[in-house]
DSSP file (Angstrom, degrees, kcal/mol; ACC not computed):
  #  RESIDUE AA STRUCTURE BP1 BP2  ACC     N-H-->O    O-->H-N    N-H-->O    O-->H-N    TCO  KAPPA ALPHA  PHI   PSI    X-CA   Y-CA   Z-CA
    1    1 A X    >         0   0    0      0, 0.0     3,-1.3     0, 0.0     4,-0.5   0.000 360.0 360.0 360.0 130.0  147.0   82.5  111.3
    2    2 A X  G >   +     0   0    0      1,-0.3     3,-1.6     2,-0.2     4,-0.3   0.857 360.0  66.2 -63.7 -27.8  149.8   82.1  108.8
    3    3 A X  G >  S+     0   0    0      1,-0.3     3,-1.5     2,-0.2     4,-0.4   0.791  89.3  69.6 -65.1 -22.5  150.8   78.6  110.3
    4    4 A X  G X  S+     0   0    0     -3,-1.3     3,-0.7     1,-0.3    -1,-0.3   0.856  98.7  48.8 -60.3 -33.5  147.3   77.4  109.0
    5    5 A X  G <  S+     0   0    0     -3,-1.6    -1,-0.3    -4,-0.5    -2,-0.2   0.359  88.5  84.1 -93.9  -1.3  148.6   77.7  105.4
    6    6 A X  G <  S+     0   0    0     -3,-1.5     2,-0.2    -4,-0.3    -1,-0.2   0.676  93.1  45.5 -73.3 -18.7  151.9   75.8  106.0
    7    7 A X    <   -     0   0    0     -3,-0.7     2,-0.3    -4,-0.4     0, 0.0  -0.723  69.6-158.6-121.2 174.0  150.3   72.5  105.5
    8    8 A X        -     0   0    0     -2,-0.2     2,-0.4     2,-0.0    -3,-0.0  -0.954   6.9-153.0-142.4 164.4  147.9   71.0  103.0
    9    9 A X        +     0   0    0     -2,-0.3     2,-0.4     2,-0.0     5,-0.0  -0.976  18.3 175.6-140.7 131.8  145.5   68.2  102.6
   10   10 A X        +     0   0    0     -2,-0.4     2,-0.3     3,-0.1     3,-0.1  -0.986  24.6  79.6-139.8 148.2  144.4   66.6   99.4
   11   11 A X  S    S-     0   0    0     -2,-0.4     3,-0.1     1,-0.1    -2,-0.0  -0.953  76.9 -68.7 146.7-162.8  142.2   63.7   98.2
   12   12 A X  S    S+     0   0    0     -2,-0.3     2,-0.4     1,-0.3    -1,-0.1   0.943 104.8  20.6-101.5 -51.0  138.5   62.9   97.6
   13   13 A X        -     0   0    0     -3,-0.1     2,-0.4     2,-0.0    -1,-0.3  -0.963  59.1-177.0-132.3 137.5  136.8   62.7  100.9
   14   14 A X        -     0   0    0     -2,-0.4     2,-0.4    -3,-0.1    -3,-0.0  -0.964   3.6-172.1-131.6 140.2  137.7   64.2  104.3
   15   15 A X        -     0   0    0     -2,-0.4     2,-0.5     2,-0.0    -2,-0.0  -0.994   3.9-170.1-134.6 131.9  136.0   63.9  107.6
   16   16 A X        -     0   0    0     -2,-0.4     2,-0.5     2,-0.0    -2,-0.0  -0.985   1.2-171.7-118.6 125.1  137.0   65.9  110.8
   17   17 A X        -     0   0    0     -2,-0.5     2,-0.4     0, 0.0    -2,-0.0  -0.981   7.0-157.6-120.7 132.2  135.6   65.1  114.2
   18   18 A X        -     0   0    0     -2,-0.5     3,-0.3     2,-0.0     2,-0.2  -0.901   6.9-160.8-104.5 135.9  136.3   67.4  117.2
   19   19 A X        +     0   0    0     -2,-0.4     3,-0.1     1,-0.2     0, 0.0  -0.495  64.1  52.3-103.0 177.5  136.1   66.4  120.7
   20   20 A X  S    S+     0   0    0      1,-0.2     2,-0.2    -2,-0.2    -1,-0.2   0.673  77.3 133.0  75.6  15.1  135.7   68.2  123.9
   21   21 A X        -     0   0    0     -3,-0.3     2,-0.8     4,-0.0    -1,-0.2  -0.652  59.6-116.6 -98.3 154.3  132.6   70.2  122.7
   22   22 A X    >   -     0   0    0     -2,-0.2     3,-2.6    -3,-0.1    -3,-0.0  -0.830  32.8-120.6 -88.8 106.8  129.4   70.7  124.6
   23   23 A X  T 3  S+     0   0    0     -2,-0.8     3,-0.1     1,-0.3    -1,-0.0  -0.133  96.7  16.8 -44.3 134.6  126.5   69.1  122.8
   24   24 A X  T 3  S+     0   0    0      1,-0.3    -1,-0.3     0, 0.0     2,-0.1   0.369  96.5 128.8  76.4  -1.9  123.8   71.6  121.9
   25   25 A X    <   -     0   0    0     -3,-2.6     2,-0.4     1,-0.1    -1,-0.3  -0.354  64.4-106.9 -69.4 162.2  126.1   74.6  122.5
   26   26 A X        +     0   0    0     -3,-0.1     2,-0.3    -2,-0.1    -1,-0.1  -0.751  44.3 173.3 -87.3 130.1  126.6   77.3  119.9
   27   27 A X        -     0   0    0     -2,-0.4    51,-3.1    -6,-0.0     2,-0.4  -0.959  30.3-136.2-136.0 159.2  129.8   77.3  118.0
   28   28 A X  E     -A   77   0A   0     -2,-0.3     2,-0.6    49,-0.2    49,-0.2  -0.980  16.3-156.0-112.6 123.8  131.4   79.1  115.2
   29   29 A X  E     -A   76   0A   0     47,-2.8    47,-2.1    -2,-0.4     2,-0.6  -0.868  10.7-166.7 -96.5 115.8  133.3   76.8  112.6
   30   30 A X  E     -A   75   0A   0     -2,-0.6     2,-0.5    45,-0.2    45,-0.2  -0.917   2.3-165.0-109.7 123.0  135.9   79.0  110.8
   31   31 A X  E     -A   74   0A   0     43,-3.0    43,-2.2    -2,-0.6     2,-0.4  -0.872   3.0-156.9-106.6 132.2  137.4   77.2  107.7
   32   32 A X  E     -A   73   0A   0     -2,-0.5     2,-0.3    41,-0.2    41,-0.2  -0.953  16.5-179.4-114.2 138.1  140.7   78.6  106.1
   33   33 A X  E     +A   72   0A   0     39,-2.9    39,-1.7    -2,-0.4     2,-0.3  -0.897  16.6 169.1-130.4 153.7  141.4   77.8  102.4
   34   34 A X  E     -A   71   0A   0     -2,-0.3     2,-0.7    37,-0.2    37,-0.2  -0.816  27.5-137.3-159.4 135.3  144.0   78.5   99.9
   35   35 A X        +     0   0    0     35,-0.6    34,-3.1    32,-0.3    35,-0.3  -0.844  30.9 164.3 -96.1 120.8  144.4   76.8   96.4
   36   36 A X        +     0   0    0     -2,-0.7    -1,-0.1    32,-0.2     3,-0.1   0.105  68.4  41.9-118.6  14.4  148.1   76.1   95.9
   37   37 A X  S    S+     0   0    0      1,-0.2     2,-0.1     0, 0.0    -2,-0.1   0.638  99.5  59.6-124.1 -56.0  147.9   73.7   93.1
   38   38 A X        -     0   0    0      1,-0.1    -1,-0.2     2,-0.0     3,-0.1  -0.408  54.4-162.2 -75.2 155.2  145.4   74.8   90.4
   39   39 A X        +     0   0    0     -2,-0.1     2,-0.3     1,-0.1    29,-0.2   0.314  65.2  55.4-122.4   3.3  145.7   78.0   88.6
   40   40 A X  S >  S-     0   0    0     27,-0.1     3,-0.9     0, 0.0     4,-0.2  -0.999  85.9 -95.5-140.0 148.3  142.3   78.6   87.1
   41   41 A X  T 3  S+     0   0    0     -2,-0.3     4,-0.1     1,-0.2    -2,-0.1  -0.194 103.9  25.0 -56.3 144.5  138.7   78.9   88.4
   42   42 A X  T 3  S+     0   0    0      2,-0.4    -1,-0.2    16,-0.1     3,-0.2   0.582  87.5 108.7  80.7  14.7  136.5   75.8   88.3
   43   43 A X  S <  S+     0   0    0     -3,-0.9     2,-0.4     1,-0.3    -2,-0.1   0.761  87.5  28.6 -85.9 -33.3  139.4   73.3   88.3
   44   44 A X  S    S+     0   0    0     -4,-0.2    -2,-0.4    14,-0.1     2,-0.4  -0.990  74.2 166.7-136.2 117.5  138.7   72.2   91.9
   45   45 A X        +     0   0    0     -2,-0.4     2,-0.3    -3,-0.2    15,-0.2  -0.998   9.9 159.4-136.4 141.9  135.1   72.4   93.2
   46   46 A X  E     -B   59   0B   0     13,-1.3    13,-3.0    -2,-0.4     2,-0.3  -0.960  32.0-118.5-156.3 169.8  133.7   70.8   96.4
   47   47 A X  E     -     0   0B   0     -2,-0.3     2,-0.4    10,-0.2    10,-0.2  -0.843  15.9-158.1-116.8 151.7  131.2   70.7   99.0
   48   48 A X  E     -B   56   0B   0      8,-2.2     7,-3.3    -2,-0.3     8,-1.6  -0.995   8.0-172.4-130.3 127.3  131.5   71.2  102.7
   49   49 A X  E     -B   54   0B   0     -2,-0.4     2,-0.4     5,-0.3     5,-0.3  -0.932   7.4-162.7-116.4 149.1  129.0   69.9  105.4
   50   50 A X  E >  S-B   53   0B   0      3,-2.6     3,-2.2    -2,-0.4    -2,-0.0  -0.997  82.6 -11.2-128.2 123.4  129.0   70.7  109.1
   51   51 A X  T 3  S-     0   0    0     -2,-0.4    -1,-0.1     1,-0.3     3,-0.1   0.895 132.5 -54.2  58.1  40.1  126.9   68.3  111.3
   52   52 A X  T 3  S+     0   0    0      1,-0.2     2,-0.5    -3,-0.0    -1,-0.3   0.335 115.0 113.9  77.8  -9.3  125.4   66.8  108.1
   53   53 A X  E <  S-B   50   0B   0     -3,-2.2    -3,-2.6     1,-0.0     2,-0.4  -0.852  70.1-120.5-100.0 134.2  124.2   70.1  106.7
   54   54 A X  E     +B   49   0B   0     -2,-0.5    -5,-0.3    -5,-0.3     3,-0.1  -0.474  35.6 167.6 -66.7 118.3  125.7   71.5  103.5
   55   55 A X  E    S+     0   0B   0     -7,-3.3     2,-0.4    -2,-0.4    -6,-0.2   0.704  70.9  29.8-103.5 -26.1  127.3   74.9  104.1
   56   56 A X  E     -B   48   0B   0     -8,-1.6    -8,-2.2     3,-0.0     2,-0.5  -1.000  66.1-173.4-131.6 127.6  129.3   75.2  100.8
   57   57 A X  E    S-     0   0B   0     -2,-0.4   -10,-0.2   -10,-0.2     3,-0.1  -0.985  73.6  -5.7-127.3 130.6  128.2   73.7   97.6
   58   58 A X  E    S-     0   0B   0     -2,-0.5   -11,-0.2     1,-0.2    -1,-0.1   0.848  86.5-174.2  59.1  32.3  130.5   73.7   94.5
   59   59 A X  E     -B   46   0B   0    -13,-3.0   -13,-1.3    -3,-0.1     2,-0.5  -0.350  15.8-163.5 -69.7 140.3  132.9   75.9   96.3
   60   60 A X     >  -     0   0    0    -15,-0.2     4,-2.4     1,-0.2     3,-0.3  -0.894   4.3-171.6-128.1  98.2  135.8   77.2   94.2
   61   61 A X  H  > S+     0   0    0     -2,-0.5     4,-3.7   -17,-0.3     6,-0.3   0.912  85.5  52.9 -55.6 -45.5  138.5   78.5   96.5
   62   62 A X  H  >>S+     0   0    0    -18,-0.2     5,-1.5     1,-0.2     4,-0.7   0.869 112.8  43.6 -65.1 -37.6  140.5   80.0   93.7
   63   63 A X  H  45S+     0   0    0     -3,-0.3    -1,-0.2     2,-0.2    -2,-0.2   0.883 115.7  48.7 -68.7 -44.3  137.5   82.0   92.4
   64   64 A X  H  <5S+     0   0    0     -4,-2.4    -2,-0.2     1,-0.2    -3,-0.2   0.921 114.2  45.6 -68.5 -44.9  136.4   83.1   95.9
   65   65 A X  H  <5S-     0   0    0     -4,-3.7    -1,-0.2    -5,-0.2    -2,-0.2   0.570 111.4-118.2 -80.3  -8.1  140.1   84.2   96.9
   66   66 A X  T  <5S-     0   0    0     -4,-0.7     2,-0.2    -5,-0.3    -3,-0.2   0.634  78.8  -3.0  89.2   8.4  140.6   86.1   93.6
   67   67 A X  S > <S-     0   0    0     -5,-1.5     3,-1.0    -6,-0.3   -32,-0.3  -0.809  92.8 -55.2 151.6 164.3  143.6   83.9   92.5
   68   68 A X  T 3  S+     0   0    0     -2,-0.2   -32,-0.2     1,-0.2     3,-0.1  -0.280 112.4  23.6 -67.3 156.9  145.9   81.1   93.3
   69   69 A X  T 3  S+     0   0    0    -34,-3.1     2,-0.3     1,-0.2    -1,-0.2   0.581  94.3 124.3  62.3  14.5  148.1   81.2   96.5
   70   70 A X    <   -     0   0    0     -3,-1.0   -35,-0.6   -35,-0.3     2,-0.2  -0.816  58.5-125.3-103.8 144.9  145.6   83.5   98.1
   71   71 A X  E     +A   34   0A   0     -2,-0.3     2,-0.3   -37,-0.2   -37,-0.2  -0.617  26.6 174.0 -87.5 146.8  143.9   82.9  101.4
   72   72 A X  E     -A   33   0A   0    -39,-1.7   -39,-2.9    -2,-0.2     2,-0.3  -0.966   8.5-165.9-148.1 137.4  140.1   83.0  102.1
   73   73 A X  E     -A   32   0A   0     -2,-0.3     2,-0.3   -41,-0.2   -41,-0.2  -0.940   2.3-168.1-128.2 154.4  138.3   82.1  105.2
   74   74 A X  E     -A   31   0A   0    -43,-2.2   -43,-3.0    -2,-0.3     2,-0.4  -0.998   7.0-153.5-141.1 134.7  134.6   81.4  105.9
   75   75 A X  E     -A   30   0A   0     -2,-0.3     2,-0.4   -45,-0.2   -45,-0.2  -0.871  11.5-178.5-111.9 136.0  132.7   81.1  109.2
   76   76 A X  E     -A   29   0A   0    -47,-2.1   -47,-2.8    -2,-0.4     2,-0.2  -0.992  29.2-118.4-137.3 141.4  129.5   79.2  109.8
   77   77 A X  E      A   28   0A   0     -2,-0.4   -49,-0.2   -49,-0.2   -51,-0.0  -0.537 360.0 360.0 -77.0 148.3  127.4   78.8  113.0
   78   78 A X              0   0    0    -51,-3.1   -50,-0.2    -2,-0.2    -1,-0.1   0.287 360.0 360.0-138.0 360.0  127.3   75.2  114.2
């Protein structure tokens, strides 16, 4: 959805907690990314963990999307 890319978040550490979910149920977490600051690969690398398990390690949005200001999404079972 285009509205997802109308805002940004930056800093060192982020934690998102979602309420209203059923414990033990199966969910899919879909993460949307776009690199809107850096212009070359390997300038921003980060890890993503879901429920304490690393699902992305050393992730480079720009490299994955093929360039700056391009969207990329990834889905993970949780």
